[in-house]
N, C-alpha and C positions, 0 to 999 in steps of 0.2 A: 743391175745387181738384183739377185733374187731376194725375195722377202725373207727376213729371218724367221726361222721356225720357232714356235713358242717353246719356252723352257718349261719342263714339267717337274716341279719339285714333288717330293713324296706327299701324298694326300694328308699324312698326319700333321703337316705343318699348319693346316687350317684348324686343327684341334688343339694346338698348344697355346696355353695362356701366356701372355707376355710377362716376363720377369720385370718387376718394377723396383729398381734399386732406389735406396733412400737418397733424397736430394739434399744438397746443402741449403742452409738457411739464407733467405733473402736479406739484403742489407736494409737496416732500419736506422734512421738518423738517431744518434744518441745512445744506441744499444750495441753491445757486442753480440755478434751472431753465434749461435751454437747449433751444431748438427746433432740432433737426437733421433735420427731416423734410420741408422744402419747398425746399431748395436756394436759400434766400434769402441775400443778402449781409448778414452780421452788422454790417457797418460803416455801412450806409445810404448815402445820397447825399452828394455833396460839399457843403461849406458854401454855395456859390453857388446850388445848387438849393434849399436851405432858405430862402435869401433870396428867391428867386423865389416860393416858396410863401407866404411871409409877406406879400409885397407885392401879390399878385394880388387884384384886386377885381371883375373883370368876370364875376361868376358868373351874372348875368342875361342874358348874351349867348351866342349860339351860337358854337361855334368854326368856324374855316375848315374846310370839309369835305375839302379837299385837303391840309391840313397843309403849305401852300406854304412857309412859312418853315423848317420842319423838313426838308422834302425838299431845299431849297436848301442848307441847312447840311450835311446828310448827303451831298449830291452833292459838296461841297467835301472833306469828310472822306474819302470813299471813292473819289474821283476817278471818279465816274460821273455820267451825266446825271440831273438831278432827275426827268425824265420816265420814267426807268426804276424809280422808287421809288414804291411804294404802301404807305401806312401802314395800321395796323390796331390793334385793341385787344389789344396784346401780340402776340407771335409766333403765339399760338394764333388770335387774331382774323384775322391775316394769312393763316394756313394755311387757316382756314375759308373765306375768300374764294377761295383757289386751288381747293380741293376742290369747292365748290359751283359754281364757274365751269366746271370741266373734267370733272367726274365726277358721275354720277347714274343715274337709271333712264329708259329709253326708253319711248315710248308703247306699245310692244308688250310691256312688262314685262321686257325684258332689262336687265341691270345692267352698267354700266361697272365696271372693276376698278381698285383702288388697291393697289399692292404696298408693303409696308414690312417691316422686320425686326421680330422679336418674341423677347424682350421689348424694347420701346422705350417711347416716351412714351405713357402710358396714355390720352391724349385722342385718339390716332389713330383707334382703332375707333369712338369716339363720333362724331367729325366725319365720317368716311367713311360710316358707316351712316345717320346722320341725313340725309346728302345723297341717300340712296337708292342709293348705289353698294355694291359688294361689296368687302370688304377681304380681301386675300390676305396672310396672315402667314407669313413665312419665318423659321424658327427661327435663332437666333444659332449661331455656331460654339461649339465646346467652350471656347474662351477668351473667350466673350462678345462677339464681334465680329460685324459684318455678314457674312453668307455671300453675297457678291456673285455668285458663280457660280450659286448656287441661286436668287437673286433674278432673275438674267438668264434662267434656265431657266423661271421662273414667268411670263414675259411671254407674253401671248396677244393675239389681235386685239382683245380687249375692254379691254386695259390702256390707261388714260388718264393715270394719275399714278403715279410712284414716289417714295417718301420715303426719303431717307437722313439719318439723325440722327447728326451728328458734331460733338463727341463724343456718344456714345450715352447717353441718359438712360433707364434708371437705371444702366447697367453701366460707363460711363466711357470705353471706348476710342474713339479718333478714327481716321477713315479717312485713308489716304495719298493723295497726289496721283496717284501711278502707278496705284493700284488703281481710283480713281474714273475716270480716263481710260480704262482698259481696260474698265471696266464700261460707260461711255457709248458705246463703240464697238459694243456689242451691243444698244443700245437704239434702237428706231425713232425717227426725227426728230419724229414727231407725238405722242410720249409726253412729257409734262412731267415733268422730274426735279427734285424739291425737295431742296436741301441745307439741312437744318434745323440752323442754327448758333447755337442759343440760348446755348451755352457757349463760343463761339469765343475769347473774350478770355482764357480760362484755359489755352489750349493752349500747351505748350512743346515738343512733339514736332517735331523739325526737318523731317521729311518729311510732316507733316500736310497735307491738301489745302488749297489756297488757293482757296476757293470763288469769290471774285470773279474770279480769273483764269479759272476754269472757265466762269463765266457769260460772260465776254468771248469765249471760244472756241466756245461752244455755244449756239445759238439756243433750245434747248428747256430750258435750265437756269434755275431760280429759286432765289435765295439768300434764306434766311429768318433774320431776326435780331430781337433784342429788347433793350430797356433794362432789363428786369426783373432780370437777374442781376448782371453786372459793374457796372452803373451804379446798382444799388440802388433801382430805381424800380418794383418789382413791383406796388405798390398803385395806381400811376398808369396802368398798362396802355398802354404804348407799344411797338409792334413795327412791323416793316416787311418788305416783300419787295423784291428787286431782280431785274428781268428785262427782257427786250427789249420794245420798244413793241408788237410784234405779240401779246404776252401781256398787257402792262399795259392795253391798250385794252379788254380784256374784264374784267380784274380790277376796273377802276373802275366798271363797270356794276353789279356785284353787291356793291361795297364798302358796308358799313354807314355811312350818313351820320352824321357827327359822332362817329365811333368814338373819335377821339383828342381829348380836351378841350384847350382853349387853355392851361390851366395845365399839363397834362401836356406839351404841345408845348414850352412855354417852359422847363419843367424839363429836358427832353431836350436842348434847345439849350444851356442853361447847363452841363449835364454835358459835352457835347462841347467847349464852350469852355474847360473845365478838365480836359482829358483826362489831364494829368500827375498830377492828384490821383486820378482814377479808376484810373489805372495803378498808382499806389502802393498803393491798397487791393487791387487784383487781385494785386499782387506779394505782399502779406502773406498772402492766401488761398492762393496757389500754394505759398509757402514752408511754410505749415501743412499743405497737402496732401502735400507731399513728406515732411515729418516724420511724418505719420500713416502714409503708405505704407511708409516705412522701419521705423517702429515695428511695423506689422503683420507685415512680413517677418521681423523679429527674433523675433516671437512665434510664428512658424511658420504664419501665415495665408497661404493661397494666394488672392490676390485679383487681378482683372484690372487692367491698367495704366489709370489714370484720367487723363484730360485735362480733366475738368470740375472743378467745386467740390464733388465728391462721391466717395464710395467705395462699392463694391458688395461685400457679403459673401454669397457663394453658399452659404448655410446649408441650403438644402433644407428638410427636415421640421423642422429646429430653428429656423427663422426666427421663428415666433411666440414661442418660448421666449426668444430674444434680445431681441425687442421688449419683452417683459415685464420682463426683467432690466434693460434700459435705463431703463424707466419707474421702477424702484425706485431708480435713481441720478439721477432728475430729468432724464433725457435723453429727448426725443421723437425717435424715428427712424422711418423709413418701411418697414414690412414689406410684402412682396408675396407674400401667401399662404404657400405652402410652397416658394417659389422662392428667395428671398433677402431681404436687408435693404439698403436704400440709406441711407447716412448722409451728411448734408451737412457740409462742412468749416465749422466755426463759429469761435467765439472760442478763444483759446489754452487757457483753462481747460477749456472744453467738450471740446476735442480730447484733452487730457491725460486727462480723466475717461473719455472713450470708450476710449482705449488701455488704461487700467487695467481697464475693464469687459471688453475683449477678452482681457486677460491672465487675469482671473478666470474668464471663460467657457471659455477653453482649458483651464485647470487642472481644471475641473469636468466637462469633456466626456468 
């Protein structure tokens, strides 16, 4: 038998960082384990969604590739044309469609550029580099916010897409409407600007950017949203983008067929039809976030203002130590090397235990 020839993957694979999903908490005797590492909604979907899941039977049928019913329902909810909505497998799937549509490598080997803040959502470099484009990471400010002036200065003739994550994952701050408008005034009209709003439902900041209003005023803006967080549908993978027809016409060409299943589509519609119950769950999470933020301040922790369902601990070199200390308390948190630790707002008991851990960690530091 001939020796098998070596398989040659694309060279870019060696340049892709690994995506590190949040892990569940380890079991500790006498303690209930809590997963605070993936920004999941601890309360899950509303009862109407559970009923849809229980009643669904068409597993042998392909879904509507255009998610027509969901787009129409979203159009009503957002007061936008359904033609301006393109669905995807979570907001990450929708983002992948945007990047692969507008950024990549040219036949002469030149690379388009995608600008985003860093640290931000860790999938950004994976998606950008996999598309063949070059990612341009602009460091956050000292208070863990987007440095929009530096991002504007990073624009070149090769810039094709800019991503603004608001609220920023994993650090928490949200952009204001005024600063986004000022930033867009510096961006060429042929550059696509993505407002990634995966956590928008948790925002209470009065002057936070209204992304849909921005999209209505700017032809090059795309709004990115998901049902994974506030709606508690992370496992069903339902996300979408909102942009003008001159953008959506291209996004649909590269959209993954059948990315949103029929059961996921129906679940999302059911959640929208019971938005008051979704809002009640979100309100509970926001109240717990405010309790946690106040508790951290009382303990002397200096953390950035969070508008998501998360808090960021800028621990630097001590980040791995905190992750291990949390594990001993049956809490799974998300460490980012020696930069910091992101902690999801979870159940009341989990948050209280987290605050106690922070008190103990402070007293031993």
